[in-house]
N, C-alpha and C positions, 0 to 999 in steps of 0.2 A: 504494500500500500504506500502510495506517495510517488514523488517524482524526483529524479536526480537533479540536484542543484549544483553539483560539482563532483569531482572524483571522490568516491567512497562516502558520499553524503546524500541522504535522501531527506525530503521534506513533504509533509502532507499538504494537500490542497484543502483549504478551509473556506467557509462561506459566511458572509454577513447578510443583513436584511435586504440590501439592494440587489443581491445576486440570486434571490429565489422568488418564487411565486407560489400561491396556493391554487389548487385546481378545484373548480366548482364540482359539487357532488352530483350523483345521478338522482338523488332525492333532495328536495329543498324543504325548509321548515319556516313557518312564520316566525320572524325574529322576536316577536313578543312572547313566544312560547318556549324559548330556550332557557336553560338554567345556568347562570353565571356564578353560582355560589362557590366559595373557597373556604377551606378549613385548615386551621393550624392545630395539630394535635399536641397533647401533653399527657404524660403517663399518670399525672396526679389527678386528672379529672376530665371533664368534658372538653371537646375540641372548641377552639375559638372559631366562630363562623362569621364570615363576611358575605354580604350579598353581591359584591363585585370583586373580581380578582386583581385589585390594584392597590398598591401601597405607595405612599409618597416618601421619597428619599430623606434620610436624616441629614439634611443640609441646611445650614443656617439661613440661606436666602429663600428657603422654601417653607420650612416648618417652624412655627411657634405655637403657643397655646391656642391662639385664635384659629389658626389654620387647622390644627389637629381637631378642634371641636367641629369645624365646618366639614372636614373630611369624614369624621365619624358619623355625623348626621346624614351624610349622603351614602353611607354603606361601605366606605373604604376604610383605610387605616393609614394614619400619618405617623412617621417615626421621628421623635425629637432627639436631636444630637445633645447628649449629656456632656460632651467635651467642647461645646461651642459657646457662642456669645450669650445664649439664654441662661447658662449656668455660671458664667463668669461675671456678669454685670447685673445689678439690681434693675436698672432701667436701660434696656438695650437700644432704645430709640436713638439716642445721641451717637452711639457707636455705629449703627446702621447709616446714619446721615454722613458720617465721615467716610465710610466705605463707598457709599454710592456716589459721592462727589469727588473722590480722589482721582487724580490723573492716572491714566492706564500705566504709565511708567513708574508710578509710585505706589500703586495699590497693593502689590505683593509685599513690599516692605512694611506697609501700614498694617496689613493683616498679620504679618509675623509679630509685630509689636503688640497688636490688640490681643492676640491669642497667648501672649506671655502671662497675662493676668491669670491667677490660679482659679481653678474650678472650686466652687463653694458647695459643700454638702447641703447647706440650708436652702440654696437656690434649686438644687436638684429636687429636693423634697417639695418645695413650693411649686415648681412647674408641674410636677406630676399631680399634686393635689388640685391645682387649678384646672388641669385637663379633666380630671375625674369629676370635678364640680360641675362641668358642663354636661355630664351624662355620657361622655364618650369614653371609648377604650383608650388607655394610655400605653403607647408603645415607645420605647426609648432605646438609645444606642450608645455604645462606648467602645473604645479600642481595647484589645486584649490585655494590655499592660495594666489597665485600671478596672478590668471587668469584675474581678472578685469583690472589691470594695464597693464599686458603683452598683453592681448587679444586685447584691443583697440589700443595699440601701434603697434602691429603686423598688424592689419587691415589697419591702416593709412600708414604703410610702404609698403603695397601692397600684404600682404599675402592673399591667396585664401581660406584657410581652417584653423580653429583653433581647437586643440584637448585639452580638459581638462582631464588630466589623473592622477589617483592615484591607489594605491593598491586595494582599494575597494571604489566604488563611490555609494553614495545614495543621494536622494533629501533631506532627513531629517537627515542631519548631525548636531549633537548637540555639542555645546562648549560654555563654559563661559569664555574661555581664549582668544579667537580670533573671529573675524567676519567670519561667514561662507558665502560661495558663494551663492547669491540668483540666482539660476540657471535659472528659468523661465524669470526673469527680464534681466539677462545677455544675454540669447539667443535672446530675443526680441530686444535688443538694438544692438547686434553685426551685422555689415553689411555683414558678411561672415558666411558660415555654421559652426556650432559648433558640434563636435563629443565628446561624453563623455564616459569615462570608468575608471575602469573596473567593470563589473557586471557579475553575474552568475545565477540570479534567475528571475523567471517570474514576481514577484511583483515589484522588483526594476527596471527591464527593462521597465515595463509599466509606472511606475512613472516618470522615466527619459524621456520617450517619451512624456508624458503629459506636460513636461516643454518646449517642442518645439525644442529638439535637432534634429540634422540632421543625427545622427547615434549613435550606442552604441557599444563599444568594449566589447567583451565577453571573460572572462578568469581571474582567480585569481591564480597566482603561477605556471603556466605550462611552462614558458619560460626556455630555456636551461641554462641561467645564473641566474635564480631567485631561491632564497632559502626560499621564504615566506612559502611554505608548510611545510618545516622542522622547521623554526624558530617560526612560529605562529600557525601551525597546520591547517591553512585555505586552502580551495580550493575545487572545484568541478571538476571532470574530464571533459575534453572539449566536449565530445560527448553529455553527459547529459546536461551540461551547455548550449550548442548551441541549442539543441532541446527545452529546457525550454524557452529560450529567444526568439527563433523563434516563439514559440506559443504566447508569449506576443506581438511580432510585428504583427502577424496575427490578434490577437484580437483587437489591437489598430487600425489597418487598417479597420477592419470590422466596428468598432465603429465610426471612423472619416473620412474614405476614404483617409487618409494621410499615405503614405508608408514610414516608417523609417527603413533603412537597419541596420542589425546587422553585425558585423565584428568579426569573431573569431580571438582572439589575443593570440598567443603563443602556444607552444607545437607541432609545425609542422616543422619538419626538412626535410621531404621528400615529393615528389609529392603525394604519396598515402594518407598522412595525410591531405594535402590540399584538395584533392578530397573528402575525408570523411567529412571534415568540411562543405564544400559546400553542399554535399548531405544531411547532417543533418539539413540544413536550413539556413546556413549562406549565406549572399549576397556577401561577400568578406572575405579575410583573411589578417591579419597583421603578418608579419614574420620578425624575427630578426636574429637568428643564421645562417640560410641558406644564408642570404645576407652578414653576417660577413665574409664569405668565398670568397667574390668577390675581385678581384684585386682593384676595386675602393673604397673598404671600408677603412675608416681611421684607423681602428684598426689593419690593416695588419694581419688578421687571429686571432686576439684576440677580446674578446667580454665580456662585463660585464653588470650586471643588473642595472636598473635605481635606485634601492634602495641600491646598494652596498656601496655607500659613505655616507649613513645615519649616522649622528653623534653619535647616541645612540644605534640604533638597526639595523645594516646592514642586509639586506634581499636579498643579491645577492653575486655573486662571479665572479672573472675573470676566463674565460675559454679559452682554445686554441682550435680553430676549424680548423685552417690552412687556407691557400689560395689555392683554387682548380681551379679557372678559372675566366673569366670575368663575369660581371653582365649579359651580353647578353647570355652567356652560361648557367648561372643558371636559367634564365628566359625562354630562347628559344632554348638552345642547340647550336650546337650538344654536347650531353653529352659525356664526356670522363671518367666518373666514373660510377660504376655499382650499386650504392646504392640508386638511386632515388633523389639525392640532386641537380641534374641539370635538365634543361628543365622542369621546373615546369608548364609552360603554356602548353607544349606538353602533360604532364601528364593529365592536366585538360581536354583538348580537346579530347584526346584519350579515357579517361574514360567516358566523356559525350557521345561520339559516341557509346561506347560499352553498355551504359545503355539506349540509345535511347533518350537522352535529347538534344534538339536543343538550349535551353537557360538555364541560371542559374536557373530561376524559375522552369523549368521542371526538372532540375537536383535535385532540392530540394525535389522532389517527388519520388526519387529512393528508391527501396526496400532495407531495411537494415536488416542484420541478426546479432545475437550475435554469435561471432566466435572467442573464445579465442585462438584457435589453428591456426589462419589464418597466422601468421608470422612464425610458426615453422613446419607446416605440410609439409613433404617432403623436408625440407630444412636442413637436417642434415649436408651434406657436406659443405654447405655455412656457417653454424654456426661454424663447426669445423675449417674451413679455414679462418674465419673472412672476408668473401667477400659477395657482394650482400646483400641479406636480413639478412645475418648473421653478418653484421658489428655491432660493439658496439660503 
């Protein structure tokens, strides 16, 4: 498997969203009658159930208490970054103002300075309590180095889901400089579900699942504001990553009868990308830039990667995506833009109907074709006029 790239060296051909298409089914279904529910399991009790398979990324320009509440009311789940601005500053508004008005040549240095402020336990508790007070589920995220302290603190404060997130996650992380996270022990002791990410391979996904996680985030470097692929040269296109990790999920389920969902994270700005991720085997998706466009997003149309403020090797940038509408419009419409960035749920249900899938599990069996011309075939006028599928 693979192609020769030089003497004695082969490389696999891999695929991203723009290089494949979904084939319509021989049976079609009324989009209003398909089931888009998504569940996150946990051994200690009932699964967490969402009416839509969409999570909002734990990015400071996307999720705050207000956004999390709005997302919860609409049936999705927003993840709050416990290593970010919300837990470092009592009143984040002044900080956001500085970030949003900074010159592009100065913003990374500014972010590095802003994120030097220590994370406060009292603010972690406060943000979680504030989310819960709105009647919404509270999902929160932290890096592995802080996960044990922050995770148990978050659970005690009432969090419903904890995400351990890093650029690349493995069970066998080696270090002589600091204590690594004992993932299996951590998952066993946590009273709430633990999702871990990010991974892109069959082997790593399988090992993470064997540690008792309740979900795995899939994707290294595809996010709109992430520069890891340029800075580090790391990454696997999301179609191939999702298919490989879905195979690990299915193998693990066959072996243990325990179903652990995978969540494609990043690289999806339009409804079509979300549909392709699900059809490739994902159980849900995690989206950032699409939600950064919402009126409720704290970044007010700006968005930056989680590793942008890294003190030594920034792997993200601040981007301007603009504010196009409410969160409800982005999720359910009515869409007032023509590029597929609004009514994401409508895109999912319509696509499911057209391929004849009544559930997400059936959607994962959709026929897929390699189609590098799918975005450009017949779209000359759209491309020239920078509208619809020709938008850049």
